[in-house]
C-alpha positions as CSV (number, residue, x, y, z in Angstrom):
1,M,-0.4,4.5,28.3
2,S,-4.2,4.4,27.7
3,R,-6.0,7.5,26.4
4,V,-9.3,8.8,27.7
5,G,-12.3,9.3,25.5
6,F,-14.9,12.1,25.8
7,D,-17.0,9.8,28.1
8,G,-14.1,9.4,30.5
9,S,-13.5,5.7,29.6
10,P,-9.9,4.5,28.9
11,T,-9.2,3.8,25.3
12,R,-6.3,3.0,23.0
13,R,-8.0,4.8,20.2
14,I,-7.8,8.4,19.1
15,R,-9.4,11.4,20.8
16,V,-10.1,14.6,18.9
17,E,-7.6,16.4,21.2
18,D,-4.8,14.0,20.1
19,I,-5.2,14.4,16.4
20,F,-2.9,16.4,14.4
21,V,-5.3,16.0,12.5
22,P,-21.4,-6.2,14.4
23,C,-19.6,-7.5,11.2
24,R,-19.9,-10.8,9.6
25,Q,-17.7,-13.1,7.6
26,K,-19.1,-15.1,4.8
27,Q,-17.7,-18.4,3.7
28,G,-17.4,-19.9,0.2
29,N,-18.2,-17.9,-3.0
30,V,-19.9,-14.5,-3.1
31,M,-21.7,-13.0,-6.1
32,S,-20.9,-9.3,-6.5
33,S,-23.2,-6.7,-7.9
34,Y,-21.2,-6.9,-11.1
35,G,-21.8,-10.6,-11.5
36,E,-18.3,-11.6,-10.4
37,V,-17.9,-14.7,-8.4
38,V,-15.5,-13.9,-5.6
39,T,-13.8,-17.1,-4.6
40,N,-12.2,-18.2,-1.3
41,V,-13.8,-15.5,0.8
42,D,-12.5,-17.4,3.9
43,Q,-8.9,-16.8,2.8
44,R,-7.2,-14.5,5.3
45,P,-5.7,-11.3,3.9
46,R,-2.3,-9.7,4.6
47,F,-2.3,-6.5,6.6
48,G,0.6,-4.1,6.0
49,A,1.4,-0.8,7.6
50,F,3.0,2.3,6.0
51,V,5.8,3.5,8.2
52,P,5.9,7.3,8.9
53,Q,8.5,7.9,6.1
54,G,8.0,11.6,6.0
55,W,5.9,12.1,2.8
56,K,2.9,13.2,4.7
57,Q,4.8,15.7,6.8
58,E,5.2,13.4,9.9
59,H,8.6,14.8,10.7
60,A,8.1,18.6,10.3
61,D,9.8,19.4,13.6
62,R,12.4,16.6,13.7
63,S,16.0,16.2,12.7
64,G,16.9,13.5,10.3
65,S,18.2,11.2,13.0
66,E,15.1,11.8,15.2
67,A,12.9,11.1,12.2
68,W,14.6,7.8,11.5
69,R,14.3,6.7,15.1
70,S,10.5,7.3,14.9
71,V,10.3,5.3,11.7
72,V,12.1,2.3,13.3
73,D,10.1,2.6,16.5
74,F,6.8,2.6,14.6
75,A,7.9,-0.3,12.5
76,G,8.8,-2.3,15.6
77,S,5.4,-1.6,17.1
78,A,3.7,-2.6,13.9
79,V,5.6,-5.9,13.8
80,A,4.8,-6.5,17.4
81,A,1.1,-5.8,16.8
82,G,1.0,-8.5,14.1
83,Y,1.3,-6.7,10.8
84,D,2.5,-8.8,7.9
85,G,4.3,-6.0,6.0
86,L,6.0,-2.6,6.2
87,W,5.4,-0.2,3.3
88,V,6.8,3.0,2.0
89,F,5.9,5.6,-0.6
90,D,8.1,7.0,-3.4
91,H,8.4,10.8,-3.6
92,F,11.0,13.5,-3.5
93,E,9.0,16.0,-1.4
94,T,6.5,16.2,1.4
95,Y,2.8,16.3,0.7
96,P,0.4,18.2,0.6
97,D,2.8,21.1,1.6
98,R,6.4,21.3,0.5
99,L,8.4,21.4,3.7
100,A,12.1,21.3,4.4
101,A,11.5,18.2,6.5
102,P,12.9,14.7,6.5
103,L,11.5,12.4,3.8
104,F,13.4,9.1,3.4
105,D,14.2,7.4,0.1
106,P,11.9,4.3,-0.3
107,W,14.6,1.7,-1.1
108,V,17.0,3.0,1.4
109,T,14.2,2.9,4.0
110,L,13.4,-0.7,3.1
111,A,17.1,-1.6,3.5
112,G,17.0,-0.2,7.0
113,L,13.8,-2.0,7.8
114,A,15.3,-5.3,6.8
115,Q,16.3,-5.6,10.5
116,F,12.7,-6.9,11.1
117,P,13.0,-10.4,9.7
118,T,9.4,-11.6,9.8
119,V,7.6,-9.2,7.5
120,D,7.2,-8.3,3.9
121,L,8.8,-5.0,2.7
122,G,7.2,-3.1,-0.1
123,V,7.1,0.1,-2.1
124,L,3.7,1.4,-3.1
125,V,4.7,2.4,-5.6
126,S,8.0,3.0,-7.3
127,C,7.5,5.7,-9.9
128,V,8.9,4.3,-13.2
129,S,10.0,7.8,-14.3
130,Y,12.2,8.4,-11.3
131,R,14.8,5.7,-12.0
132,S,16.2,3.8,-14.9
133,V,15.0,0.2,-15.1
134,S,18.6,-1.0,-14.4
135,Q,18.9,1.1,-11.3
136,L,15.5,-0.1,-10.0
137,A,16.4,-3.7,-10.7
138,K,19.7,-3.3,-8.8
139,Q,18.1,-1.6,-5.9
140,A,15.3,-4.2,-5.5
141,A,17.7,-7.1,-5.9
142,C,20.1,-5.7,-3.3
143,V,17.3,-5.0,-0.7
144,D,16.0,-8.5,-1.4
145,I,19.4,-10.0,-0.5
146,L,19.8,-7.8,2.6
147,A,16.4,-8.9,3.7
148,G,17.2,-12.6,3.3
149,G,15.1,-13.2,0.2
150,N,11.4,-13.8,-0.5
151,R,10.3,-10.7,1.4
152,I,10.2,-7.7,-0.9
153,V,7.3,-6.5,-3.1
154,V,8.2,-4.3,-6.0
155,G,5.3,-1.9,-6.6
156,L,5.3,0.0,-9.9
157,G,3.3,3.0,-10.9
158,A,3.1,5.4,-13.8
159,G,3.4,8.5,-11.6
160,W,1.1,11.5,-11.2
161,D,2.7,14.5,-9.4
162,E,3.4,16.8,-12.3
163,D,4.8,19.6,-10.1
164,E,7.2,17.2,-8.4
165,Y,8.4,16.0,-11.7
166,A,9.1,19.5,-12.9
167,R,10.9,20.6,-9.8
168,H,13.3,17.7,-10.0
169,G,13.9,17.7,-13.7
170,V,12.0,14.6,-14.6
171,P,10.1,14.7,-17.9
172,Y,6.4,14.5,-17.4
173,R,5.0,12.6,-20.4
174,S,1.4,12.2,-21.4
175,P,-0.7,9.6,-19.6
176,R,-0.4,7.1,-22.5
177,E,3.4,7.6,-22.6
178,R,3.8,7.1,-18.9
179,V,1.7,3.9,-19.0
180,R,3.8,2.7,-21.9
181,L,6.9,3.2,-19.8
182,L,5.2,1.3,-16.9
183,E,4.7,-1.7,-19.2
184,E,8.2,-1.6,-20.6
185,T,9.6,-1.3,-17.1
186,A,7.6,-4.3,-15.8
187,T,8.8,-6.4,-18.7
188,A,12.4,-5.4,-18.5
189,L,12.7,-5.9,-14.8
190,T,11.8,-9.5,-14.9
191,M,14.3,-10.0,-17.7
192,L,17.1,-8.3,-15.7
193,W,16.4,-10.5,-12.7
194,S,16.5,-13.7,-14.7
195,Q,18.8,-13.3,-17.7
196,D,22.4,-12.3,-18.5
197,D,23.2,-9.7,-21.2
198,V,19.6,-8.4,-21.6
199,Y,18.7,-6.6,-24.8
200,F,15.4,-4.6,-24.8
201,D,14.4,-2.2,-27.5
202,G,11.4,-0.3,-26.2
203,K,10.2,3.2,-27.0
204,Y,11.3,4.4,-23.5
205,V,13.5,1.5,-22.2
206,Q,16.6,0.5,-24.1
207,L,19.0,-2.1,-22.8
208,A,22.0,-3.3,-24.8
209,G,23.5,-6.3,-23.1
210,A,22.6,-5.1,-19.5
211,T,23.2,-7.4,-16.5
212,C,21.8,-7.1,-13.0
213,A,24.2,-8.6,-10.4
214,P,23.5,-9.6,-7.8
215,R,20.2,-11.0,-8.8
216,P,17.5,-11.2,-6.2
217,A,17.7,-14.0,-3.6
218,S,14.1,-14.9,-4.6
219,P,13.6,-16.2,-8.1
220,S,11.6,-13.1,-9.0
221,P,10.2,-10.6,-6.5
222,P,6.4,-10.1,-6.8
223,L,5.4,-7.2,-9.0
224,L,2.6,-5.0,-7.9
225,I,1.0,-2.7,-10.4
226,G,-0.7,0.4,-8.8
227,G,-3.5,2.1,-10.8
228,D,-6.9,1.3,-12.1
229,G,-7.0,2.6,-15.7
230,E,-9.3,0.1,-17.3
231,R,-8.0,0.0,-20.9
232,H,-4.2,-0.1,-20.3
233,T,-3.1,-0.3,-16.7
234,L,-5.4,-3.2,-15.8
235,R,-4.4,-5.0,-19.0
236,I,-0.7,-4.6,-18.0
237,A,-1.6,-6.0,-14.5
238,A,-3.4,-9.0,-16.1
239,E,-0.4,-9.8,-18.2
240,R,2.5,-8.9,-15.8
241,A,1.5,-8.4,-12.2
242,D,1.4,-10.7,-9.2
243,M,-0.6,-8.0,-7.3
244,V,-2.6,-4.9,-8.0
245,N,-3.4,-2.0,-5.7
246,W,-6.3,0.4,-5.8
247,Q,-7.5,3.1,-3.3
248,I,-11.1,3.3,-4.4
249,G,-14.6,2.8,-3.0
250,L,-16.1,-0.6,-2.6
251,D,-18.4,-0.4,-5.6
252,Q,-15.4,0.7,-7.8
253,F,-13.3,-2.1,-6.3
254,K,-15.9,-4.6,-7.5
255,K,-16.1,-2.9,-10.9
256,K,-12.3,-2.8,-11.4
257,S,-12.1,-6.5,-10.3
258,A,-14.6,-7.4,-13.1
259,V,-12.6,-5.5,-15.7
260,L,-9.3,-7.1,-14.5
261,R,-11.0,-10.5,-14.8
262,Q,-11.9,-9.7,-18.4
263,H,-8.3,-8.8,-19.2
264,C,-7.1,-12.0,-17.5
265,D,-9.4,-14.0,-19.7
266,R,-8.0,-12.4,-22.8
267,A,-4.4,-13.0,-21.6
268,D,-5.2,-16.6,-20.6
269,R,-4.2,-15.7,-17.1
270,D,-5.7,-17.1,-13.9
271,F,-7.6,-14.2,-12.3
272,D,-7.2,-15.6,-8.8
273,A,-3.5,-15.7,-9.2
274,I,-3.4,-11.8,-9.0
275,E,-3.8,-10.5,-5.4
276,R,-6.0,-7.5,-5.3
277,T,-5.1,-5.0,-2.5
278,H,-6.5,-1.8,-1.1
279,S,-4.5,1.0,0.6
280,P,-6.7,3.3,2.7
281,N,-6.0,5.9,5.3
282,C,-6.9,4.8,8.8
283,L,-7.9,6.8,11.9
284,L,-9.8,5.2,14.8
285,F,-12.1,6.9,17.3
286,E,-13.3,5.7,20.7
287,S,-16.9,6.7,20.0
288,R,-19.2,8.1,17.3
289,R,-19.3,11.3,19.4
290,D,-15.5,11.6,19.1
291,Y,-15.7,11.1,15.3
292,D,-18.5,13.7,15.0
293,R,-16.4,16.2,16.9
294,W,-13.4,15.5,14.7
295,L,-15.6,16.1,11.6
296,T,-16.6,19.6,13.0
297,R,-13.1,20.6,14.3
298,P,-11.9,24.1,13.5
299,G,-9.8,24.2,10.3
300,A,-11.2,20.9,8.9
301,D,-10.4,20.5,5.1
302,R,-13.9,19.3,4.4
303,S,-17.4,19.7,5.7
304,P,-18.8,16.6,7.6
305,A,-20.9,15.6,4.5
306,E,-17.9,16.0,2.2
307,Q,-15.6,14.0,4.6
308,N,-18.1,11.2,4.8
309,E,-18.5,11.0,1.1
310,Y,-14.7,11.1,0.7
311,N,-14.3,8.2,3.1
312,K,-16.9,6.2,1.1
313,S,-15.5,7.0,-2.3
314,R,-11.9,6.1,-1.3
315,G,-12.7,3.3,1.0
316,M,-11.1,5.0,4.0
317,F,-10.8,3.2,7.4
318,I,-11.9,6.3,9.4
319,G,-14.4,6.1,12.2
320,T,-15.1,3.9,15.2
321,V,-13.9,0.3,15.4
322,E,-17.3,-0.9,14.5
323,D,-17.6,1.4,11.5
324,V,-14.2,0.4,10.1
325,A,-14.7,-3.3,10.7
326,E,-17.8,-3.1,8.5
327,V,-15.7,-1.5,5.7
328,V,-13.0,-4.1,6.0
329,S,-15.5,-6.9,5.9
330,G,-17.0,-5.4,2.6
331,Y,-13.6,-5.3,0.9
332,H,-12.7,-8.8,2.1
333,E,-16.0,-10.2,0.8
334,A,-15.3,-8.5,-2.6
335,G,-12.0,-10.5,-2.9
336,C,-9.5,-8.0,-1.4
337,R,-6.6,-10.1,-0.1
338,G,-4.2,-7.4,1.1
339,F,-4.5,-4.1,2.9
340,Q,-1.6,-1.6,3.0
341,I,-2.8,1.0,5.5
342,Y,-1.5,4.5,6.2
343,F,-2.3,5.6,9.8
344,S,-3.1,9.3,9.9
345,D,-2.1,9.6,13.6
346,G,1.4,8.2,13.0
347,P,4.1,8.2,14.2
348,D,1.8,7.6,17.2
349,T,0.8,3.9,17.1
350,T,-2.7,4.2,18.7
351,S,-4.7,3.5,15.5
352,A,-2.2,0.9,14.2
353,E,-2.4,-1.1,17.4
354,A,-6.1,-0.8,17.8
355,F,-6.7,-1.9,14.2
356,M,-5.0,-5.2,14.7
357,S,-6.2,-5.8,18.3
358,E,-9.8,-4.7,17.8
359,V,-10.9,-4.3,14.2
360,V,-9.4,-7.5,12.8
361,P,-10.8,-9.8,15.4
362,M,-14.2,-8.1,15.1
363,V,-14.3,-9.0,11.4
364,G,-13.3,-12.5,12.3
365,L,-10.0,-12.4,10.4
366,T,-6.4,-13.1,11.3
367,A,-3.3,-12.1,9.4
368,S,-2.2,-14.6,6.8
369,G,1.5,-14.1,7.2
370,P,4.1,-12.5,4.9
371,I,4.5,-13.6,1.3
372,G,7.9,-15.2,2.0
373,N,6.4,-17.6,4.5
374,N,3.9,-19.0,2.0
375,G,0.9,-17.5,3.8
376,E,1.9,-19.1,7.2
377,A,2.0,-16.7,10.1
378,T,5.4,-16.5,11.7
């Protein structure tokens, strides 16, 4: 059913009352402000949608079965709208408040979403402290087989929520130690997926003849490294990752891209072989007036100036279709080839549907298709 904006016109985008809370396409190479040549700007990106898994309190008033139904319904709508992937987070508790509300395990959720056969399935990101590397390898391999192969993306991250670690008995190491664990996990995972009787003698990961069976249906699922630490995390990505993910402003995206290229050069790795992705929040409004009224709503977490600065600093897709299309265009021109989008009005599908039906065509882009289909839309 269509919604009605403040001007009385029908809309499929969000109104303030409903909230729980011209662009161009360049072809060829683009020179960024950091001197980086961004190649293949006409390459179409992949668009993924986070399902309302529960981490951001989407199911505060639902039972577990009701919450799961809303996850599946949202996923089905996203697939029908043309998204290339379905994504989940990895946390034990809801955020920002701790609620006794449904929050589904990421790998179990992906197994349940394997029923949608035409899309990628990804975790952004699996915290390497929350599971042993053998457990993670087994979970990913089994989901890959359940999904038919060549569909999962294994995102890895060093972790950040110290309070969550403490409440669940997970040691919270120093940043350097957590990044070291990230590197060892990325290395050991690929070994477990390709070798028998794996021996690995790391500082935090030890394997003594370990085997992962079944192995993934795909030769090796793509590894995504989440994080933008310039000295260590981006070096690990340059050496180990198929994809990287950042949630940062456009200027920082260009800067991190340049640093990643430097690490790739040192590692003798093709920079363009690593897919750079961005994961913003998205909330679409019918008009600028609607957006301005949302900014000044009672109980807003930030002042209008603070919210606008936050949107810019994190590259959020919040605003009118025209505003968001301009942001998307900027990231695409900077070499971003994948967007994993969290829709702040979910489980409602208003923004998710409008993004694909209005924003993407306005930028002049079409989805490129899931990874398992070699970039061909299904």
